[in-house]
N, C-alpha and C positions, 0 to 999 in steps of 0.2 A: 535210678529205669525211671522210669512212667508208669502212672496208676495202674497196676497189675487189674486187670479184670478177673476179681476170685468170686466163683473157682473159673477157674481156666482147665479147658478141656485140649487132649493133642491125641496123637499117635501115631505108628506106622506109617511107613511107605503103603502096603496092602490093604492094612484096615483089619488086621485081624486083632493086631492087641488096640488098646483101648485104654486112656486114662483123665482119672480126672486128679488136677492139685485145689488142694481147699485150701493151705492157705498164703498167703502172700509172702513173698520171695524174702528171705532174707540178703542176697547180695544177686545180682547179675557180673559176672564175667565172662574174658574170655581167654582161653588157656592153647598159649603157645608152645608144651611142653613138646617133646618129639610124640609121644605115646599118641595126645590127644591130636596130635597130627595127624599118624598113621593112622588112627582110626575113625576118623571124618574125611581123612581124602584131602585134607583140604591144610590150610595154612595152619590154622587153630579152631577152636572148639569154643561155640558160645550158648552159656549155660545158663541158668538161676539155680541158687540154692532153696530148698525149700527144706524143711524135717522131714523124717523118711516116713512118719505117721501121717502127711497131710499129701504126699502120693500118691492116691488109690488105683487102683487097677482094675475097669470096669467089663473089661470082655479081654481074656486072653492073658498069656502070663509070659516075661521074658522069658530069655536064658541068658546065663551069667559065664562070662569070661571075665575069668583071674585073672590078672598082671601084678605086674611088678611096678610101682608107679615112678618116675624121675626123682620123686622123695625117696627112692628105696622102700616104701609101705606098701601094702596088698592094697588096690582098685580093684575093687568090683565093679565091670564094666557090664552094663545090661543092655540085652538087642534084640530084633526080633529074630525069634528061629525059621520062619518062612521067610521073608524080605533082608534080612541084614539089616537092619537100619538102627540105630545107635539110639536110645533112647535115653539112660541115665548111665549114672556112674556114686558110685560108693567107694568114699577113697578115708582108708585108716586112719590120717592124719584130721581127718573133720568128722569123727563119728556123727550117727546121727542123720546125717545129712543127705538128701538126696541132689545128684546138680543132672537136671535134669536138662537135655539138649535141648535148645530153643528152638531151633529146624521143626521140632518134632509136634509142637503146639500146634494146634491150629489158624491159631493169631497171632503170631509171634511176632507183628509191628510194634508193642508196645515197649517190647524189651530194648532197653538203652544198658548195655552195659557200661558200669562205673570203674574196672578194675581191669586191670592186663596182669594174668600171671604168669609164672615161668618166661618172663620175658629176654632174660639170658639164651636163651632159644628160639625168639621169635624168626621167623625168617625175614629177608630185609624187605621182601617185596609187603607185608603186614602192614599195613598202614591204618591208625586208628585215631580217633576224635583227639583233638592236644589236652582236653582236659579230661582224661582216663588215667587215673593212679595205676601208673607201672609198678608192680614187686619184680624182680629179679631172680623167683621160686614161688613155693606156695605164700598163702599168707600166712600171716602171725598168727599161733592160736592159741 
């Protein structure tokens, strides 16, 4: 992961929700689980993980959809109720962390994922850098 410009800001597509990340991310990853594929409408979801307390909402409040993750544990997926942009996930297997969707950052160019999760369900077309750590499922906790 490149040096994170903290604080980092972001928001949804329509602009009704704005947030600030106040701490350097603990990790950056791509998730290939089927639920992230469906939520993102893509081959995977790119995210940064920060403590929940380091994600502050400056405008608007996201709505929540409770999902049962591929792990079988709850995943709270937060999104804009107006435009539907996925913003972050709160996963039971890694409590206290917010997995912020990198595409919602105002400047996502610094995000360089270092791990790929749930590679067992990766689409054949999903190509990643050779030096990324690949895990068949969740990261070890």
